[in-house]
C-alpha positions, 0 to 999 in steps of 0.5 A: 907207638910207631910213627906210622901207627900214630898217623893211622890213628889220627887219620882214622879219627879225622876221616871218621869225623867227616863220615869218610874213609882215611883214603882221602889222605892218601894223595897229597894235594887232593881236596875231597868234598862230600856230604857229611854222613853220620859216623859213630866214631866221630868226635862230638864236641856239639849236637846235631849236624855239623853243617860244615867241617874240614880237615887238612892232614898229611898235605890233602884236605877233606870238607864234609858239608850239608847237602844245601852246601854241596853244589857250592863246595864242589865248585869252589873248595875243590879248586883250592890248594890244601896248604893255603885253603885256610887263608883268610880270603878263603875263610871269608869266601866260605863264611859268605857261603854259609851265611844265607843258611844261618851259619858262620865260620866258628874257628880254624885252628892248628892241631899238634901230634907227639914228635916220637923223635923227642925222648920222654921228659925226665921227672923233676918237680914233684907231681900228683896224678888224678884220674877217674873219680879223683878228677871230681874234686876239681869239678866246679873249680874255676882255676881249671875250667879251661883244663878240665871239661866235665863233658860226657861227650869227651870225658876227662881221664887223666891229669897231672899237677904240679903242687906248692909247699902245702900240697895244693895244685898250682898248674895242671895239664889234663886229658880228655878222651875225645876219640877212642884213641885220640886224647886232647890235652889242655894245661893251665898254670896259676898266674903266680906260677907262670914263667916256671916252666910248668906248662911244658913240663907237665904237658910232656909228662901227660903226653908220655903217659897218654902214649904209654897207654896206647892213645894219641895225645893231641894239643890245639891252640889258636895261631895267635896264641904264641905262648901256647904254641911254644908250649906245644913245641917244648912239650915235644909236639909237632904240627900235625893237622888243621880244622875249620868248623862252622856254628849257627849264627 
């Protein structure tokens, strides 16, 4: 996959989430505010109308909002600079505007896409791969709840695990098909095996395999989760976009 191809996949998915077109990312510094429209290609992490959703990508920002919020959003959001629009003072303003309608800011996160200049990771520690029905063996296993989602709207499709001497998984990275060609990676390492470099190793292995399959892997974490941020960097990811979304109070 080329850098241009990767950016096209990401840009098309982010705009579909908002019910907009990829043209919203064409002009750095521009902020687009529009009423949200349903798009069959959007990622579906929760049911119903998202009410308030924003993406910042390639130096531009786009917000899709419920019609009741549109006058406020056009007046206030359109004046923001994309680079700074998720700073706390602006998030606080967004939250205040949402509250009368029974909504609140749920979160604002950075997301990472592969740095294609990083060479594929070289195999080291033995691993096991799982996909399709093989993943069912882990359903209900609390050790991997943060890695495997088992959600029909964003199904788990592929996982790779490091094994102990008895052949049992001690760390796992898994990918869910959140969008048609945008797959999210999650990773977890059991406490007794942390500090061995397994998280970045497995994440990199999975990232490379997803790319080989023609999809774009992505990685998300909280800005304060420094260990996870280091995993993203060590596994060959780079900052790609940011999101802000709302939830009912």
